[in-house]
C-alpha positions in Angstrom: 89.1 103.2 129.1 89.3 101.8 125.6 87.2 98.7 124.9 89.0 96.3 122.6 87.2 93.5 120.8 88.8 91.4 118.0 85.7 89.2 117.5 84.9 88.5 114.8 88.6 88.5 113.6 89.1 90.8 110.6 91.4 90.0 107.7 92.9 93.0 106.1 93.3 93.4 102.4 95.7 95.8 100.7 96.7 96.3 97.1 99.1 93.3 97.1 98.6 91.6 100.4 96.1 89.7 102.6 96.7 89.9 106.3 95.0 86.9 108.0 94.8 85.0 111.2 97.7 82.7 111.9 97.2 79.0 112.3 99.2 75.8 112.8 100.0 75.5 109.1 102.2 78.6 109.5 104.6 76.9 111.9 107.3 76.3 109.3 107.4 80.0 108.2 107.3 81.2 111.9 110.2 78.8 112.6 112.1 80.2 109.5 111.6 83.7 110.8 112.1 83.3 114.6 114.8 80.7 114.2 116.9 82.8 111.8 119.7 84.7 113.7 119.7 87.3 110.9 116.0 87.9 111.1 116.1 88.0 114.9 119.2 90.2 115.1 117.3 93.2 116.3 114.7 91.4 118.3 115.8 90.5 121.8 113.9 87.2 122.1 115.2 83.6 122.2 115.6 81.9 118.8 112.9 79.4 117.9 114.7 76.0 117.6 111.9 73.6 116.9 108.5 73.4 115.2 107.1 73.2 118.8 108.6 76.6 119.5 106.9 78.0 116.5 103.5 76.4 117.5 103.9 77.9 121.0 104.5 81.4 119.4 101.3 80.9 117.3 99.4 79.8 120.4 100.6 82.9 122.3 99.4 85.2 119.5 96.0 83.3 119.4 95.6 83.6 123.1 96.1 87.4 122.9 93.4 87.7 120.2 91.0 85.5 122.2 91.5 87.7 125.3 91.5 91.0 123.4 94.9 91.9 124.7 96.8 91.9 121.3 96.3 91.2 117.7 98.6 89.8 115.0 98.2 88.8 111.4 100.1 86.6 109.0 101.2 88.6 106.0 100.5 86.8 102.7 100.9 87.9 99.1 97.5 87.7 97.2 97.2 84.4 95.5 99.4 82.5 98.1 98.5 81.1 101.5 102.1 81.0 102.7 103.0 83.8 105.1 105.9 86.1 104.4 105.8 87.8 107.7 103.8 88.7 110.8 102.6 92.1 112.0 100.3 93.3 114.7 99.6 95.4 117.8 101.7 93.3 120.2 101.0 95.3 123.3 98.0 97.5 124.0 97.7 100.0 126.8 93.9 100.6 126.9 94.0 103.3 129.5 96.2 105.4 127.3 94.5 104.5 124.0 98.0 103.4 122.8 99.4 100.2 121.2 102.8 99.0 120.2 103.2 97.8 116.7 105.7 95.0 115.8 106.5 93.1 112.6 109.0 90.8 111.0 109.4 89.1 107.7 111.2 86.4 105.8 114.5 87.8 104.3 113.5 86.9 100.8 110.5 89.2 100.9 112.4 92.2 102.1 113.0 95.3 100.0 109.8 95.0 98.0 107.7 97.4 100.0 105.5 94.7 101.5 106.2 95.6 105.1 105.5 99.3 104.5 102.2 98.3 102.9 101.3 96.1 105.8 102.2 98.7 108.4 100.0 101.3 106.7 97.0 98.9 106.8 97.6 97.8 110.5 98.0 101.4 111.6 94.7 102.3 109.8 93.1 99.3 111.6 94.5 100.6 114.9 93.1 104.1 114.5 89.8 103.3 112.8 88.8 99.9 114.3 90.5 100.0 117.7 90.1 103.7 118.2 93.7 104.2 119.3 95.0 107.7 119.9 98.7 106.7 119.3 100.8 103.8 118.1 104.4 103.3 119.0 107.2 101.1 117.7 110.2 100.2 119.7 113.2 99.3 117.6 117.0 98.7 117.8 118.8 101.9 116.8 120.8 99.8 114.3 117.7 98.5 112.6 117.8 100.9 109.7 115.3 99.0 107.5 112.6 99.1 110.2 113.3 102.8 110.8 112.7 103.5 107.1 109.4 101.6 107.2 108.3 103.6 110.1 109.4 107.0 108.7 107.7 106.1 105.4 104.5 105.6 107.3 104.7 109.0 109.1 106.1 107.8 112.5 108.3 110.3 114.3 111.3 109.5 116.5 110.3 110.2 120.1 113.3 108.9 122.1 116.6 107.1 122.0 116.9 105.4 125.3 120.4 104.4 126.2 121.2 100.9 127.6 117.7 100.4 129.0 117.4 96.7 127.9 119.5 93.9 129.4 119.7 91.0 126.9 122.1 88.0 127.1 124.5 89.9 129.3 124.6 93.2 127.3 122.8 96.4 127.8 121.0 97.5 124.6 119.7 100.9 123.5 116.1 101.2 122.2 114.5 103.8 120.0 110.8 104.7 120.2 108.9 105.9 117.2 105.3 107.0 117.4 102.4 108.1 115.3 99.4 110.1 116.6 95.9 109.6 115.1 95.7 113.3 114.2 98.9 112.9 112.1 97.8 109.8 110.3 97.2 110.2 106.6 95.4 107.2 105.1 
């Protein structure tokens, strides 16, 4: 069984980014992301409607870190404390040495390669710090931007599962991508 310990919390630095622990000051950006129908288009979760919803989301992320059951970072551009996105290992299956990566960003930061840079760093953290064997990403088949980010980082399409998710009265398809530690090139 894999032993997970996120204490002390580790910030991650890349060429252009700092990935840091979220806090209550990030509520406006979380609300802007999770309250935006366009940003949430491919994420089957309720839209955040209030600052309290955003704070609840931050508290949920924090609880997972405290309990060593998941880890997420706020993505910031060096020189700015404002987050442009969130990324992390949302779900960890310790008995299989596997985690699910998830991420989202504010629309104005898309198309600049930030998410790909963040994914590479969080994948490295997963393999090197958490000692994972594999990392998966579950995406909507229509989310081409996310698919490109995963492919750019060496993820391979494992499955296209038809209508396996019931969301707001409709059955949705999901696509699973994965990356094995042995195939990870830093």
